[in-house]
N, C-alpha and C positions, 0 to 999 in steps of 0.2 A: 504493500499500500503504499502511495506517495501523496504526501500532504506538502503545501505550500502556502506561505501567507506574506504578503508584502503591504507595506505602508509607508509612507514617506520615503527616507533615506534605509529603513530597517527591513528585515525580512528573515524568514524562517523556513528551512526545508527538512522534511523527515522522509524517512523511506524505510518501511519494515518488510523484514521477509520471513515466511514460515515454511520451512522445508519437513516434509514427512516421507519416509521411506517405508514400505513395506514389501519384503521378498523374503525368500528363502535364506536369504545371507545375512539381512540386517533387517531391524524394525526400530524405527527412530522418529521423533518429530523434535524439532526445535525452532523457537521463535528467537529472533536476533532484530535490534536495529542497525540496518547496513549504513545508513547515514542519517545525522542529526546535528545541524549546525544552523547559528545564527550569522547574518550577513548584513554588512553595513555599507551603504554605498553612497558616501560624501559627495561624489561627482559622478558623471557619465563615466569618466575616465578611470576610475580608482575603486578597487572593492577590497573590502577584509572580510575573511570567513572565520569562524571560530567553533569549533566541534568535531564532531565525526563526519569525515568527508573522503569521498572515494575520488582518486585521480585516475586519469586514462591518458597516461602519456605514452606517445608511439604511435606509428601508423600502420603497425601490422594488424590483421585480421584475427588470426588465429595465435600469434605469439608477440610479445613485448619486451625484447632484450633490455630496452631503455625504460623500462617502467619500473624505475628504482622505487616508487612509493607506491605501488599496488599489490595487491595479491595475485598470484598468477592466474590468467584466464584457465578455462576449461576449453580446450581446443574443438572437443567435439560439440560443444554449444558455447562458443566465444560470448554471445549477446547476453548470457545470463548475467543478472546483477551481482555484483561483488561487496562483500563488507569493507568499509573504510577504515582509518585509523584517526584518532583524534590528533588534530593538528591545529595550528594557527598560519592561516596565509593570507596574502597580499596579492592583487593583480592590478598592473597598471597598463594602459592601453593609449595608443597614440597612432593616428592615421597621418598619412603623407599623400600628397599628389607627386606622381613619377613612378620608376620601376619599384621602389620600396615602397608598398601600400599600407601596410601595418607592421606595428612593432609592440609585442606583449611581454612585459615583464613579470614573472610569478616568483615569489620567496614564501618557503614554507619552513615552519619548525615543527618538528616531531619529537616530542618527549617520549622518552621508553624508561619506564619504572617498573616495579613489581606489579603494579595493577592496572598500569596505563602503557597498551601498546606493546605488551610484553612478549609477542610473537613477531615482533619486527626485527629483533636482534638482541644484542646484549644489554642487559640493563643499566640504569643509572648512567643514562648520555641524553643529552639534547641534541637532536641532529638537524642539520641545516641543509635545504636543497633547493635548487633553482631551475627555472627555464626562461630560456629565451626564445620567444617565438617571431618568426619573419615571414611576411608573405611578399616574396621578391619574385618578380617578373612570373607572377602567377603561379608561383611554387611554395608550398609550405614547408618553411623548414624550422626545426626546432633544436637548440643546444640545450643541454640539461646536465646536471651535476648532484652528487651527493656527498657531502664532507664525511670523514672518517669518524668513528663514533660506534653505534651500535652495530655498523658494517664498516668494511673496507672503503675507501673512496672509490668513486665510480665516475665516469665522464661518458656522455652518449651525444648523438646525432641522429635525425630522421627527417625524412623527405617524403612529399606527396606530389605528383606532378599530374596533371590531367593533359596528356599527349592529344587526345580527340576528344569529341563530345562522348565518346563510348568506349575510350581505352585510358586507363591510367596505370602509373607506377608508383612504388613506394618502397622506402628500403629504411633498414635501422641499423646502427652500430654502437656496440657498448664497450667500454673498455674497463674493466673491474681489476683495481689494484690489488696485489697480495691476497688472491682468494685462498681460503683454507680449505682444502678438500680432504675429507675423511672416507677411508674405503677398507674393505676387508679381504682377506685371501680364503680360499676354500677351507680352511681350517677354524677361520673366526679372528684370526690376528687382525689389529688394528694397524692402520697405517695412515700417516698424513702427510700431505704435499702442500706447498705454498707455491703459488705461481700468478704472474699476471694473465689475465683471460681476457679474450677478444671474441665477444659474441655478436653475430649480426644476421640480419633477415633480408630477403629481397621478394618481393611479389609484385602482381598484375592483378588488376580487375578488368574484364571486358564483358561489353554488353552487345550482343548481337541485335541486327535488325530484327531478330523475331523474339526479342525479350528474353534471351537466356542468357543470364549472367552466369561467368567464369570467374572463380578467384583462385589464383594459384601461388603458392609462397614455399620458399626453401628456408629453414632454420638452421643453423649451426652455433650449437650452445656448448662453449669450450670449457664451462663448468660442469659438464654432463659425465657421465661414466663412459668408459670405454667398451667395447665388446667383453673382452677379456675380463675385465672388472664386474661386469655384470653376470658373466659365466659363474665367476668364484663365488659371487653372492648366492645363485641358484644353488651352485653345488654345496655349499655350506646348510643351504635349507634341507636340502635333500639329505645331508649327512644328520642333520637335527632329526628328521623325521624317522630315519633309522634306528638311531639311538633310543627315540621315545618308543617306537613300536617294540624294541629289544628290551628295554629296561624301565620304562616309564617315567625316565628323566626328561623333563621338557626345557630344561636350561638352554640348551642350544637352541631351540624354537623361540622361547621368550627374548634371548639375544639376538637373533636374527628379526623377530617382529619389532624390536627397539631401533634397529638398524633401518629397516623397511618404512617406519613411520616418521626417523628423521630425514631420511635421503632416497633411498633406493625406490620407496613406494611411491614418492611424488609422481605428477602427471609428466610424462615425457621426460626421464631422468636421463636419456642417453645425449648423444652429440648432433646427431644429423637427420632432420626430418623434412618431407615433403607433404604438403597441404593441397588438396583440390576440392573445391564446392562448386557444385552444378546446379542452378535452379531456374526454374522455367516458370514465368509468371503468365497465368490463366489459359494452360494448354487447352487445345479443342475447344475455345472459347468458354471454358468453365469460368465465369467470374467468381472473383476473390479466392480462387484456388490456386497454391504455389507448391508444386513438389520439388523435391530437391535430393541430392546425394552428396554425402561428405566423406571423403577418403583419406585418412594420416596414414602414412608409409614411414617406417623407421629404417632410413637408409643403412645401418650399423648392423643390425639383426634380420633384416627382412621381413618383420611381423607388421601388422597393419590392423587398422579398423575401417570398417564401412559402416555408414549411418544413412539409410534412406528416411525421409520424412515429409509429411504433408500437414500444410497450413491452409487453413480455412477462416476468412475474415468477412464473411458475408452477412452477419448478423451484427448490428450495430453495438460497438464498443464491447463486443466479445470476441476473443481469438482461440480457436481450436486448433491444437496438434497434436497429431500421432507421428512418433518417431520409434525406429527400431535401430538396433547396434549389433554388428556383427564383428567379429575379430579374427584373425590368423591364429590357428591352433597348434602351432608347432611348440614344443616344448622347451623351456628354457630360453625363451624369447620375452619380451617387454610385454606383448599383447597376448602371447600365449599363456602366459603365466598369471593374467586377469582371474579374478575370482569367477566370472561368468561366461559363458561361452557366447550367450546373444542376450537380449534385452528387449523389452517393449515398453514404451511410456506413453502415457495419453496426459496432455496439458491442457488445461483451461484458464485462461486469463481475461479479467473481467475489468473494464475501466469506466471510473465514475467520477464524477465532480463533488469531492466531500463537502466544500461550502454549499453547494446547492442542496445537498442532501440534509445537512444540520439546519438549513434555514427551513427547510419544506417541515421538517420535524418541529421545528420552533412555532412555525406557523401554525400548524395542526394543533399544537397544544394550546395555543392563544385563542384560538377560534372555538 
């Protein structure tokens, strides 16, 4: 649910989210405030926000290596809302006549303490980040940074350029200073490596004359695991199962679960990926109907996921979506080791104006 209110130079925005999962693997329901912040706009060019806020840095559709201040996207469903962090931020916008049309400067403070943003990184730090946006010769360009604190320092740049009306290219590059990588061998021995990492993304978006949209991206993640490192982890898990079935000792499995939760089990933990999404607007003149298919391919271990989807928006303020997911089943690969072989989900999204609803309720009470 989204709620926003503005009066004078002040404003407030709230976004809540309820996730409910019911399957053979897990059963859970959780309500969270994804965003909730106050906004002050003393002039049309300057804005200050304070509270829980989501940033969307980067031009990539499925991944954002320069998204230093945001939680990772789910590349199988990148448009899902994500929880923000508690921050104080300021934006200054200036417009010009000429090749340089717009400049926006963003400054962000992110406190990290025991009960505030404790999943952002190391606690007891106040982190500073910034972004410079330029609209230059009709090209969107961003330069961003994050100072050392809860995480190591990092720098980034991205761009997006519309070549023709139907063809757009985009890219991102991130430099991560002194990244600390932890990995294990097949016996569960822990190793640490510190290095400077370069991660980047390149992609295109193309709309055909028949309203078919193609989105294709390549993602290189130098902070990810190599094929041999993932194989060592899978071998350690297999040994843990053997020990458990032979003796009932689950210590190896608990150790493997701890590693999976911290790093190996995160989305797309390896280094090289391809993304392709194809969607068709209103095929066969079926109004408000958009089928699509998404393919994510791990170039390192050759595993993949394939997700067909059907979206219908023909009812006012109502969105109906049916989606399935299938994965490559080869063992000891990223997608082959997922908990499920396939999944099917149905989502309903309803939009309404909360202010009008409250006004109507108030009017009915008074009448």
